[in-house]
N, C-alpha and C positions, 0 to 999 in steps of 0.2 A: 504494500500500500504506500503510495506516494502522498504525503500530507499536503503537497502543493498542487495536487490535481485540481484543475479548474472545473467546478461543477455548476451548471446552470439549472436552477429549479424553476419550472414554469407552472404556476398554480394560481388560479383566480381566487381561491378561498384563502384569505390571509392567515387564518389560524392553522390550516393544513400546511401552508408554505412555511410559516415560522417553525412549526413542529418538525417538519422534515429537515429544514436547515439546522435546527438545534441538534437533532440526532446525528446528522452528518458531521457537525462540528465536534460533538461528543465522541464520535468515532475517530477523530483526529484530523479531519479535513479542514484546512485553514482558508481555502479560497472558494467560498460558496456564495453565489449571486442569486438573488430571487427576483423574478419578474412575474407580472400578473396575467399575461396572455401571449399568444403566439406572435402577434405583431411586435410586442416588446422584446420577445426572445430573439427575433430576427435582427432587430436593431442592436441588441446587446451583442449578438454574434458578429455583427459588422464592426463593432468597437474592439471586441476581444474574443477570439476563438476559444470555445470551451473544450475540455477533454471529455466531458460527459454531459448529456442533457437528460434530465428527469422531468417529464411533462404529464400533466393531467390531460385526459382526452376531451373532456367537456368544458370548454372555455368560450367566452365571447370573442368576437372579432375573427380570430384564426384558431380553430380547434386543434387538438393534439395531432390528429391524423393529417390535417393539412400542413401543420408545422413539420411533421416528419417528412412529408413529401417535398416540401420546400428545402429542407436541409439536405435531403438526398439528391435533389436536382442541382444544388450548388456544389461545384467541384471542390472548392476549398473545405467544405464541411462534410463531404460524403462519408468520410471515415469516422466521424464522431459517433460513439456509441449513444444510443437513444433508448430510454426506458420510459 
């Protein structure tokens, strides 16, 4: 486990997002970023490529499945693990 792995949490429910980020940090991950929907996730990925994306499926604007497709279509992000 690399504690500096860049993890992007995409979750529209703030309580769930905070809880997930908390547990990831308790597991030793130091670089966890939270965003609230798929559109925000794409903007964040443009700023800084993540090593792992953990996303909710049911979100406003751009849902998890469409986010997954957008990430796979972008050559620079194609190799990012997505959960």
